[in-house]
N, C-alpha and C positions, 0 to 999 in steps of 0.2 A: 504494500500500500504506500503510494507516494502521498505524503501529507501536505505537499506544497502544490499550489497551482501556478499559472504563468505569472501572475502579479507578484507573488512572493519570490519566485525564481528570478524575476527581472531585477528585483532589489538586491537579492543575494549576489547575483552576478555583478551588478553595478558596484557593490561595496566590497567585493572580493571575499565573501564569507560563505560561499556555497559548501565547501568541505565541512566547515564548522556546523552549518545548518543541517547537513546530512547526518552528522554525528548526534546532534541534539535531537533530531527528528526520530531517532530510534526509540526514544522514550514514549512516543505517542502510541497508544494502543486503542483497540476497539472495545475493550471490556473494562469493568471495574474490579480491581483487585481487592482482596480483603482489607488491606491497610487503607485504601481509598474509601471503601464502604464504611469503615469505622470512623474515618474523618468526617464523611458526610453526615452521619447520624449524630455527631456532636455539635453541629452547627445551628445557630439560631437565625442565620441570614443567608439568602441565596439571591444572586443577581441574574436576571433573565434578559436576554437580548433577542429581538426578532423584528421583522417588518410587519407593519399593520397590513393585513390582506386587502383592506379597502383603499388605502392611500399609497401604499408602498413605502411609507416613511419608516425609518429604522429608529427604534427606541430601546432604552434599557430601563428596567424596572426592578425594584427590590421587593422580595417576599420575606416574611419573617414568621417564626413559629417556635414552639418549644422544641429543644433538640429531639430529633427523631421525626420532625415533620418532613425532612428530606431523607430518603433511604434508597439504597441500592437493593431492589427487590430480587434481582438476579444479576449475573455478571454483565448483562447487556441492557439493563433497564434501571432508570432512576425514577422513583415515584415521589410526588410532592402532595402533601395533604394541605388543602386550602387553595383558594382561587386568587388570582390577581384581583386587586381591589376594584370594585365597580367604579367606572369613570377613569381608570388608569388607561394611558394610551395603548397598553398591550392587552387590555381585557379581551378584545376581539380575537387577537392572535392566539391567546392562551385557550380559547374555546374552539379553535379550528383544527381539526385533525389533519396531520401531515405538515404542519407549519415547521419550517426549519428554524431551530433555535440554538443559541449558544448560552451556556450558563457558567458562572464562576462562584465557587464557595470560597470565601476568604475569612480567615480567622485572625483578627488582630492580636489575640492573646498569645498565639504561637508564631505569628508571622508566616503562616502557611497558606497556600492557595491551591485550588484544584479546578480544572476546567473540564466540562463535559458538553459536547455538542451532539446534536442529532435531530430527530423528528419527534414532534409533540403529538400526543393524543389526549383528549379530555377523558377523565375518569369520573366515577361517582363521587370521589372524595377530593378531586383536584385535577391533576394531570400527571402523565408519565412521559418520559423522554427515552426513546430507543437510542442507545449510545452508538455513535459512529466514530467519535474521536474523544479520547480521555487522556489527560496528562496533568502533571503538576508543574508549577513554576517555582523558581527560587524565591527567597524572602526579600530580594532586593527592592528597596523603595517602599516597603510596607511599614507603616508606623505602628508601633506596638501600643495596644490599648489593653491593659491587663484585666479588666473586668467590665461587666455590664449589669444593669438591672432592667427589669421589665416594668413598665408603667401600664397598668391595666385600666380599662374603662374610659380611656380618652378617645373620643371620636375625632378623626382627622377633619380639619377644615376643608371646605370645598376647594377644588383646585383653582388656582389663578392662572389663566391661559392668556398668552400674548404672542406677538410675532417678533418681539425683541426684548432684551433684558431691561428691567427697571434699574434704577440706581441701587436699590436694596439688593437686587439679585447680582449686580456687578460686584457689590461688596462681598456677597456670599462667595462668588467665584474667587475673589482676591484672597479670602481667608482659607480656602480649601487646601488641604494637604493630600487629598485623595480624590480620584474620580474613577468611574468605570466607563469604558468605551465599547459600544457595540458597532460592528461593521458587518456588511453582507458582501459575499463574493461568490465566485463560481463553485467553491466547495462547501458553501453554507455560511452560517452566521458564527462570528466569534465575539466573545466578550472578554476584554482584557482589563487589567488594573493599571492605573497610572498614579504614581505618588511622588511627592517631593516636599520641600519646605514650603510653607504658605507663601504664595506669590509665584509658584512655579507655573501655574496656569493663569493667564491674564486676559481680561476683557478689554480689548483695544478699542472697542466701540460697542454700542448696544446690539449690534448684529454680528460681531466677530470676536472669537476667542483664539488664542494661540498658546502653544506650549512647546518647549524644547523636547525632542525625542531622546530620552536618555539611553545610553548603551544598555542592551539587554542580552537575550539569548541568541540573537542573530537569526531567528526563525522568520521574522517579519510576516507573521500571519495577519496581524492587524493592518500594518502599512501595505502589505500585499493586497488585502481586500480593497483598501482605499485606492491603490493603483488601478484596480480593475473596475471599481464601482465607488463613487464618492459618497454614497449615502452613509450616514453615521448617526449615532445617538449617544448622548452623554448623560450620566447620572451622577449628581453630586449629593452628598449626604451631610446634614448637620448632625454629627455624632452625639451631640448633647441634648438636642431637642427633638430629633426624629423628623425634622423637616427635610423634604426632598426637592431637588430641582432637576427636572428632566428636560433635555434639549434634543431637538432633532434638526438635521440640516445636512450639509455637505462638507467634506473635509478634503484637504489636499496636502501633500508633503512638499516642503520647500527645502532645497539643498543649498547650503552656504558654501562659499569658496574655501572656508576653513575645515570643511568636511563634516560640520555639524548639521543636524536635521531639525526642522521644526514642522509642526502641523498647524495649519490654519483652518478653523472651523467656522462656517457661516451658519447662523441660526435661522431656521425657518419657523420654528414654533418653540415656545417655552412653557412648561407646566410646573408651577410651584405648589406644593401641598404641605401645609404646616401640620406638624404632629402626625405625619403619615405613618411613621414607624413607632412601635412601642419600646424600642431599645434605647437605652441611655448609657453611653460608654464613658469610661474614665478618660482622663486627659492623655494625650498622646506622648509617647517617647519617640522622637523622630529617628528614622532609620539612619544609621551611620553612613549608608551608601548615598544619601541625598547629596547631590552636588550643591555647592554654594550658589546663591543667586547672583546675577550680575549686579555690580554696584551702581 
């Protein structure tokens, strides 16, 4: 199984890392191993990425539950108890059989993360994903949050929907140390994690964000998707209040003369939901891998 499509291969060739990518790609499997199954069952948070079947726009959404709400019910299937919240941009996709999805389970307590991509089908208790690609990523750029508590009984506010960022949402972006990025490509949907010191992602205008693409595992699954299809979705969390900011639009990679890369993202729609999630996490300990921000 070649885990890379032409978009990812083009970037690997351009940057001279194809051999490294081939080596790293061997860790990608089609099944969920016991250690991965145990990791999934201990998580209170799962991020889902997909394209809305009605609009084609790509979004990322967060689902939460008591540990065990996500389980590997066999080596080739992940089951989720609970539905995407009504009114969420991915509510329609999560109720449509055959939807290509990407997921990531990230544990700030241990700085571990696991990705599982495949096809979704609704179930009586939520949905299941038939696994097509399963792998773990290194802890680079993950901020450690040592504990969380659950706030019960709080009803999320109605979503605030717009076509550009408000001043408050731009401040939200400026304070972020983490976001999740969903992309769609020839091989399906990917959801990846991006982290850094606050300020690593910038809102340069109400309609545009940018961030430096930090060195990673050289697979270029996300940037490869963007190379082939610019549709993308961002999810930013306020880890202390449960507020979410979901953005959809188009992304492109910009290559500098110094060899560095940046991504520019143009916003088509923004959805802010206050108290969307019941999890309240402790203060972050920033990853030692985070590069310093430009002065």
